[in-house]
C-alpha positions in Angstrom: 4.5 -8.1 -20.0 8.3 -7.7 -20.0 9.8 -4.4 -18.8 10.8 -3.7 -22.4 7.2 -4.0 -23.4 6.2 -1.9 -20.4 8.5 0.8 -21.5 6.8 1.0 -24.8 3.4 0.9 -23.2 4.2 3.7 -20.8 5.5 5.8 -23.7 2.8 5.0 -26.3 -0.3 4.6 -24.2 -0.4 6.1 -20.7 1.3 9.3 -21.4 0.6 9.9 -25.1 -1.9 12.8 -24.7 0.3 14.7 -22.3 3.5 14.0 -24.4 1.8 15.3 -27.5 0.7 18.5 -25.7 4.1 19.1 -24.3 5.8 18.7 -27.7 3.4 21.1 -29.3 4.1 23.7 -26.6 7.8 23.2 -26.4 8.4 22.4 -30.0 10.7 19.4 -29.4 10.5 16.2 -31.3 12.6 14.0 -29.0 14.1 14.3 -25.5 17.9 14.6 -25.4 19.9 11.8 -23.9 22.2 12.6 -21.0 25.9 11.5 -21.2 26.7 8.1 -19.8 29.5 7.3 -17.4 31.3 4.3 -18.7 34.1 2.4 -16.9 37.2 4.6 -16.9 35.4 7.8 -17.9 36.5 9.6 -14.7 35.4 7.8 -11.6 35.2 10.9 -9.4 33.3 13.1 -11.8 30.0 12.3 -10.1 31.3 13.2 -6.7 32.7 16.5 -8.0 29.2 17.3 -9.5 27.5 16.5 -6.2 26.0 13.2 -7.3 25.0 10.4 -4.9 26.7 7.0 -5.1 23.9 4.5 -5.2 24.4 0.7 -5.1 21.8 -2.0 -5.5 22.8 -5.5 -4.4 20.9 -8.3 -6.1 22.9 -11.2 -4.6 20.4 -11.9 -1.8 16.8 -10.7 -2.6 14.8 -10.0 0.5 11.1 -10.0 1.3 8.4 -9.1 -1.3 7.9 -5.4 -1.8 4.8 -4.1 -0.2 2.2 -2.2 -2.2 0.7 0.4 0.3 -1.1 1.9 -2.7 -4.4 2.4 -1.1 -6.6 5.5 -1.6 -9.7 7.2 -0.3 -12.3 7.5 -3.1 -13.8 5.0 -5.5 -13.1 4.3 -9.2 -16.8 4.5 -10.0 -19.1 7.4 -8.9 -22.1 6.5 -6.9 -24.2 9.1 -8.8 -24.1 11.1 -12.0 -24.6 14.8 -11.4 -23.3 18.0 -12.8 -20.0 18.8 -11.1 -20.5 15.7 -9.0 -22.3 17.9 -6.4 -25.9 18.1 -5.3 -28.2 20.4 -7.2 -28.4 23.9 -5.7 -24.9 23.7 -4.1 -21.6 25.3 -5.1 -18.2 23.7 -4.9 -15.9 25.8 -2.6 -13.1 23.2 -2.5 -11.8 20.6 -4.9 -14.3 17.9 -5.8 -13.2 14.3 -6.3 -14.0 13.2 -9.9 -16.1 16.2 -10.8 -17.0 14.9 -14.2 -18.3 11.6 -12.8 -15.9 9.6 -14.9 -15.4 5.9 -14.9 -11.8 5.7 -13.4 -11.4 1.9 -13.3 -8.7 1.8 -16.0 -6.8 4.5 -14.2 -7.0 2.6 -10.9 -5.8 -0.5 -12.6 -2.9 1.3 -14.1 -1.9 2.7 -10.7 -2.3 -0.7 -9.1 -4.6 0.6 -6.5 -5.5 -2.4 -4.3 -7.1 -0.9 -1.2 -10.0 1.5 -1.2 -11.4 3.2 1.9 -15.0 4.3 1.5 -14.7 7.7 3.1 -15.6 11.0 1.5 -16.8 9.1 -1.6 -18.5 12.3 -2.9 -20.3 15.4 -1.8 -23.6 13.5 -1.5 -22.5 11.5 1.5 -22.6 8.2 -0.4 -21.7 5.5 2.1 -22.7 7.4 5.2 -24.9 5.4 7.4 -26.9 8.3 8.8 -26.6 12.0 9.2 -27.7 14.8 6.9 -26.3 13.9 3.5 -28.8 13.0 0.8 -27.2 9.6 0.0 -27.1 8.2 3.5 -27.9 4.5 3.5 -30.3 4.6 6.5 -32.0 7.9 6.0 -34.5 7.8 9.0 -32.9 6.7 12.2 -36.3 6.0 13.6 -37.1 3.4 10.9 -37.1 -0.4 11.4 -33.5 -1.6 10.8 -34.7 -5.1 9.9 -36.8 -3.8 7.0 -35.0 -3.6 3.6 -37.4 -0.7 2.7 -35.6 1.4 5.4 -32.4 1.6 3.4 -31.1 3.2 0.2 -28.2 1.2 -1.1 -28.2 2.0 -4.8 -25.4 4.6 -4.9 -23.1 2.7 -2.6 -23.8 -0.5 -4.5 -22.4 1.1 -7.6 -19.3 2.3 -5.6 -18.7 -1.2 -4.3 -19.1 -2.7 -7.7 -16.4 -0.5 -9.1 -14.0 -1.4 -6.2 -14.6 -5.1 -6.8 -14.1 -4.8 -10.5 -10.7 -3.3 -9.9 -9.7 -6.2 -7.7 -9.1 -3.9 -4.7 -9.7 -4.7 -1.1 -12.6 -2.6 0.2 -12.4 -0.8 3.6 -15.8 0.3 4.8 -16.0 3.4 7.0 -19.2 3.5 9.1 -19.7 7.2 9.8 -20.1 10.5 8.1 -18.6 12.4 5.2 -16.8 15.7 5.1 -19.1 17.9 3.0 -17.2 21.2 3.5 -16.3 21.1 -0.2 -19.8 22.4 -0.8 -19.9 24.5 2.4 -22.0 22.0 4.2 -20.9 21.4 7.8 -22.6 20.3 10.9 -22.6 16.6 10.0 -20.8 15.4 13.1 -23.4 14.9 15.8 -23.4 11.5 17.6 -26.2 9.3 16.4 -29.4 10.2 18.4 -30.1 6.5 18.9 -26.8 4.5 19.2 -28.5 1.2 19.6 -30.5 1.6 16.4 -27.4 2.9 14.6 -25.5 -0.2 15.7 -28.3 -2.5 14.5 -28.4 -0.7 11.2 -24.7 -1.1 10.8 -25.1 -4.9 11.2 -27.6 -4.9 8.4 -25.2 -3.0 6.2 -22.7 -5.8 6.8 -25.4 -8.3 5.8 -26.2 -6.4 2.7 -22.6 -6.2 1.4 -21.3 -9.6 2.7 -24.3 -11.9 2.7 -26.6 -10.5 -0.1 -29.3 -9.3 2.3 -31.9 -7.0 0.7 -30.9 -7.8 -2.8 -27.3 -7.1 -1.8 -23.8 -8.0 -2.7 -21.3 -10.6 -1.6 -18.1 -8.5 -1.4 -16.7 -10.2 1.7 -15.7 -6.9 3.2 -13.3 -7.7 6.0 -12.4 -4.2 7.3 -15.1 -2.1 9.1 -14.1 1.2 10.7 -16.2 2.8 13.3 -16.5 6.6 12.6 -14.0 9.0 11.2 -11.8 11.5 13.1 -13.8 11.9 16.3 -11.0 14.1 17.6 -11.6 16.8 14.9 -14.4 18.6 16.8 -17.0 19.8 15.9 -16.2 18.9 12.3 -16.7 15.2 12.7 -17.9 14.8 16.3 -19.8 17.2 18.5 -20.1 14.8 21.4 -17.6 14.0 24.1 -15.0 11.2 24.3 -17.2 8.9 26.4 -20.0 9.1 23.8 -17.5 7.9 21.1 -16.4 5.1 23.3 -20.1 4.1 23.8 -20.7 4.2 20.0 -17.6 2.1 19.4 -18.7 -0.5 21.9 -22.2 -0.8 20.6 -21.3 -1.0 16.9 -18.3 -3.4 17.5 -20.5 -5.9 19.4 -23.3 -5.6 16.9 -21.0 -6.4 14.0 -19.4 -9.3 15.8 -22.8 -10.9 16.3 -23.2 -10.9 12.5 -19.7 -12.3 11.8 -17.1 -12.8 14.5 -14.3 -13.0 11.8 -14.8 -9.4 10.7 -11.8 -7.0 11.2 -13.2 -4.2 13.3 -11.4 -1.0 14.4 -10.9 2.7 14.6 -10.7 5.4 15.7 -9.0 7.2 12.8 -7.3 9.6 15.1 -5.6 12.8 13.9 -4.2 15.1 16.6 -1.2 12.8 17.6 -1.9 13.1 21.3 -4.3 11.8 23.9 -6.0 15.2 24.2 -9.4 13.8 23.1 -8.8 10.4 24.6 -8.2 8.4 21.4 -4.8 7.1 22.3 -4.1 5.7 25.8 -7.7 6.2 27.0 -9.2 4.5 24.0 -6.9 1.5 24.2 -7.5 1.2 28.0 -11.3 1.3 27.3 -11.1 -1.4 24.6 -9.0 -3.7 26.7 -11.2 -3.2 29.8 -14.4 -3.9 27.8 -12.9 -6.7 25.9 -13.8 -5.2 22.6 -12.3 -6.1 19.2 -9.6 -3.9 17.9 -8.3 -5.7 14.9 -6.7 -2.5 13.5 -6.0 1.0 14.8 -6.4 3.7 12.2 -4.8 7.1 12.2 -4.3 10.0 9.8 -1.3 12.3 9.2 -0.6 15.0 6.7 3.0 16.2 7.4 2.3 19.8 8.4 5.8 20.9 7.3 6.0 18.6 4.3 8.5 16.1 5.7 7.8 12.6 4.3 9.7 11.0 7.2 7.1 12.3 9.6 4.9 9.5 8.4 7.4 7.0 9.6 8.0 8.7 12.9 4.2 8.9 13.6 3.8 5.2 12.7 6.6 4.2 15.0 5.0 6.1 17.8 1.6 4.4 17.4 3.1 1.0 16.9 5.0 1.4 20.2 1.8 2.7 21.9 -0.2 -0.4 20.7 2.5 -2.8 21.8 2.8 -1.2 25.2 -1.0 -1.6 25.8 -1.1 -5.2 24.8 -2.2 -4.8 21.3 0.8 -6.4 19.6 -1.5 -8.3 17.1 -3.5 -5.2 16.1 -2.8 -3.9 12.6 -1.7 -0.3 12.2 -3.4 1.6 9.4 -2.3 5.0 8.0 -5.6 5.4 6.1 -5.3 9.1 5.3 -2.1 10.8 4.3 -0.9 13.2 1.7 1.0 16.5 1.3 0.1 19.1 4.0 -3.6 20.0 3.6 -2.8 23.8 3.8 0.2 23.7 1.5 0.3 23.9 -2.3 3.1 22.8 -4.6 3.9 21.8 -8.1 2.9 18.5 -9.6 6.5 17.4 -9.9 7.4 18.2 -6.3 4.2 16.5 -5.1 5.2 13.4 -7.1 8.6 13.4 -5.4 7.0 13.8 -2.0 4.7 10.8 -2.7 7.4 8.6 -4.1 9.7 9.3 -1.1 6.8 8.7 1.3 5.9 5.4 -0.2 9.5 4.2 -0.2 10.1 5.2 3.4 6.9 3.5 4.4 8.4 0.2 3.2 10.3 0.3 6.5 7.6 1.7 8.7 5.4 -0.4 11.0 2.2 0.2 9.0 0.1 -2.7 7.7 -2.1 -0.6 5.4 -1.9 2.9 3.9 -4.5 4.9 2.0 -3.8 8.2 0.4 -6.4 10.9 0.7 -6.3 12.2 -2.9 -9.0 14.8 -3.1 -6.8 17.7 -2.1 -3.6 16.9 -4.0 -4.9 14.4 -6.5 -3.6 11.4 -8.4 -6.0 12.0 -11.3 -6.8 15.2 -13.1 -10.4 16.2 -13.6 -10.3 14.9 -17.2 -9.2 11.5 -16.0 -5.5 11.9 -16.9 -3.0 10.9 -14.3 -1.1 13.5 -12.4 2.6 13.2 -11.8 1.8 11.6 -8.5 -0.5 9.2 -10.2 2.4 8.2 -12.4 4.4 7.4 -9.3 1.7 4.9 -8.4 2.1 3.4 -11.9 5.9 3.2 -11.4 5.5 1.4 -8.1 2.8 -1.0 -9.4 5.5 -2.6 -11.5 7.3 -3.7 -8.4 4.4 -6.0 -7.4 5.7 -9.6 -7.2 9.3 -8.5 -6.9 11.6 -9.0 -4.0 13.3 -6.1 -2.4 17.0 -5.6 -2.9 19.4 -4.1 -0.4 20.8 -0.8 -1.3 23.1 2.0 -0.2 22.9 5.7 -1.1 19.3 6.4 -0.1 18.4 8.3 3.1 15.4 9.5 5.1 15.9 13.2 4.2 14.5 13.1 0.7 16.8 11.0 -1.5 15.0 7.6 -1.6 15.9 4.5 -3.5 14.0 1.2 -4.0 15.3 -1.8 -5.9 13.4 -5.0 -6.8 14.2 -8.3 -8.6 11.7 -10.5 -10.4 11.3 -14.1 -9.2 13.1 -15.4 -12.3 16.0 -13.0 -11.6 15.8 -11.8 -15.2 14.3 -8.3 -14.5 15.2 -5.6 -12.0 13.7 -2.3 -11.2 15.1 0.8 -9.4 13.1 3.8 -8.3 14.9 6.9 -7.2 13.2 10.1 -5.9 14.8 13.4 -5.0 12.8 15.7 -2.7 13.7 18.7 -0.6 11.8 20.3 2.2 11.5 24.1 2.0 14.1 25.8 4.1 11.5 27.7 6.1 10.0 24.3 7.1 13.3 23.1 8.7 14.7 23.7 12.2 13.0 23.8 15.6 9.7 25.6 15.9 10.1 28.7 18.1 6.9 28.3 20.0 6.8 24.5 20.5 5.2 21.6 18.6 1.5 22.2 19.3 -0.3 23.9 16.4 -4.0 24.9 16.5 -5.7 23.9 13.3 -9.3 24.5 14.4 -10.6 26.3 17.5 -9.7 24.0 20.4 -8.2 21.4 18.0 -4.4 21.2 18.4 -2.0 19.0 16.4 1.2 17.9 18.1 3.7 17.7 15.3 7.0 15.8 15.3 10.2 17.8 15.9 11.2 19.6 12.8 14.5 18.5 11.5 17.7 20.4 10.6 18.9 19.1 7.2 21.7 20.2 5.0 21.2 18.8 1.5 24.3 17.5 -0.2 25.2 15.1 -3.0 21.7 15.1 -4.4 22.3 16.7 -7.8 22.2 13.3 -9.5 23.3 9.6 -9.0 26.0 7.2 -9.9 24.2 3.9 -9.9 25.7 0.4 -9.8 23.7 -2.8 -10.1 25.7 -5.4 -8.2 25.1 -9.2 -7.7 23.2 -9.7 -11.0 24.2 -12.9 -12.7 23.9 -11.4 -16.1 27.2 -12.1 -17.9 26.3 -10.1 -21.0 25.1 -7.1 -18.9 21.7 -5.4 -19.0 19.5 -3.2 -21.1 18.3 -0.3 -19.0 15.5 2.1 -19.9 15.1 5.2 -17.9 11.7 6.9 -17.3 11.4 10.3 -15.7 8.8 12.3 -13.8 9.6 16.0 -13.5 8.0 19.3 -14.5 7.9 18.4 -18.2 7.7 14.6 -18.2 5.2 12.1 -16.9 7.0 8.8 -16.6 8.2 9.1 -20.2 11.2 7.1 -21.4 14.2 9.3 -21.8 16.9 6.8 -22.6 17.6 3.1 -23.3 21.2 2.0 -22.9 23.1 -1.3 -22.7 25.1 -1.5 -19.5 28.1 -3.8 -19.2 28.7 -5.8 -16.0 30.4 -3.5 -13.5 29.5 -0.3 -15.3 28.1 2.6 -13.4 25.2 4.7 -14.7 25.7 8.4 -13.9 22.9 10.9 -14.5 21.9 14.3 -13.3 18.7 14.3 -11.3 17.7 17.6 -9.6 15.2 17.8 -6.7 11.5 17.4 -7.5 12.4 14.5 -9.9 11.6 10.8 -9.9 13.3 8.2 -12.1 12.3 4.6 -12.8 14.9 2.4 -14.3 13.9 -0.9 -15.9 16.7 -3.5 -16.4 16.6 -6.7 -18.3 19.3 -9.3 -18.8 20.9 -9.2 -22.2 
C-alpha cells in the first residue's frame, strides 16, 4: 500500500466513526488548512513565532527503525464473561477489554508484534498456580506429568489470538494482579517449588511441543515470576526464596529445551533494596544459571519520557559490569505514571515521545502496560495513543534518517525512508512535563509507593520550554527532482490521525506549521 493509499485508508476506515462524531458535535464539514511557508515567504517568521527548525537528511539512510510496539494483554480474551470479570466480583479499577471483544484487527492496525502474557484478565488466565480461577495447574499437589492435572483451554485461546496477529509471545510464569476486582493476596511463593518447576516444564511442552493436545507456538521467551520486589503484592517471601524459585524453574525449562530464552526478574524499584539488581546478577553468575534477558518495569513517576532512557542506560551498564553483556534488556512494562491521569492527546504525545526516545535506548524489547492508560477504548475503538502505534507501524521496513531539531525534553522527531527511496515518513511529537513535576525533589529521590516499598526515581530535570510552538521542516537529501507530495495527519484533542492537509512541496521548500504541545503529527511524503 502506498502512503497516498494509506492516507485515504486512515481517513476513511480507521477513524471514520470518531470523525463523524466529532463533526456532529462541532458542526464542521472540513478541517481548515494551515498556511504554508514557501521559499521567500519570510524565512525568519517561524523563529519569531517560536517554531522549531527541523531538518531530515535522507542522503545516507541508517539502520532499520525498531518497532518496540509490544504490549501486555492479548488480542483475544481467554473467557467470555460479563464485564470480563468473574461472577460475584466487582471491578474497582479499569478492566482490560471489558466487553470481551475480538481485538485482532486493532492489534494488526497498531502493528503490535510482541505480547507479554501478564495480567491477561481478572481470571488469572495464564497463571501457573495461585488462587485465580483460570490458573493452569490448579492443584499444586497433583501429578505434573498427567495432562488431566492442567486446564489449558483459556490460555490456548489467548495464545491462538497472539499467533493469529503474527506477534511474538512472551510467556510470564507467575501470578496476575487481581486488584482490579479487589482480590489481593496472590503473591505467596509456591508451596512446593520443585513441583511448580516441573509443572512449568510441562507448560513449555504444551505450548511448544503439542503435549496434552497442545500447540506448537515456538515460544522463545519465558519469564520467571513478576515483580518480586513489590511486596506483599506479588511476593510475600524473601529474596533468597525468589532466587531458589528462579534456579529451580530455569533448570527445569533448560532440560526441556536448552535453546529457550529464560530470564527475569521484572524488577521495579530501581535499586538493590530487594536484591534484584547486583545480588540477583551475582547469584545467577555464581550458580551458572541462564539469564538470556533481564526484565524491568518503569512508569515515570513525574511523567518524564526520558526517564525510560535513563533507567535503561543504568540497567545496561549494570548488566555489562557484571559480565552479562550478551543478556537482552527488556522494558516489559511501561506507560504514563500509574497514579497520574491526563487527556488522551497528552498521553498520545507522551507515548510518541517515549517510543521515539527509546530508539536510542539500550533496550532490546519493550511492552507497554495498557490497562491503566489504554490503547483501545472499551468499545474497541483506538485511543489517541493507539493511533500513535498506527502511525509508527508505517515505519516498519524503513531505514532511519538523521535529523536535527528534536530533543530529549519533549520535542521528538523520527524520519524514515523506504528501501526504494520513493517514500519518506516523519513523525513529530510535542510534549511538555507539568511545571510542578520539574526541578529537584526537596526530600530526595526515594518515594514510598506501598508500605516498605520504595522507588528510587531519577533526578527530576529543570527544563525551560522554547521554540516548540510549531516546526519549520526541511526534507534534505531526497533525489526527487520534481519534489514531493506531502500529506499531514494529526493527533490532538479533536483529531485521531486524521489527514488535515495534502500539499506539493518543491525541492528546497520548508514546510512551516503551528503545532502546540500535546500534539503528534505524521507526515507522509512521496516522490512526484
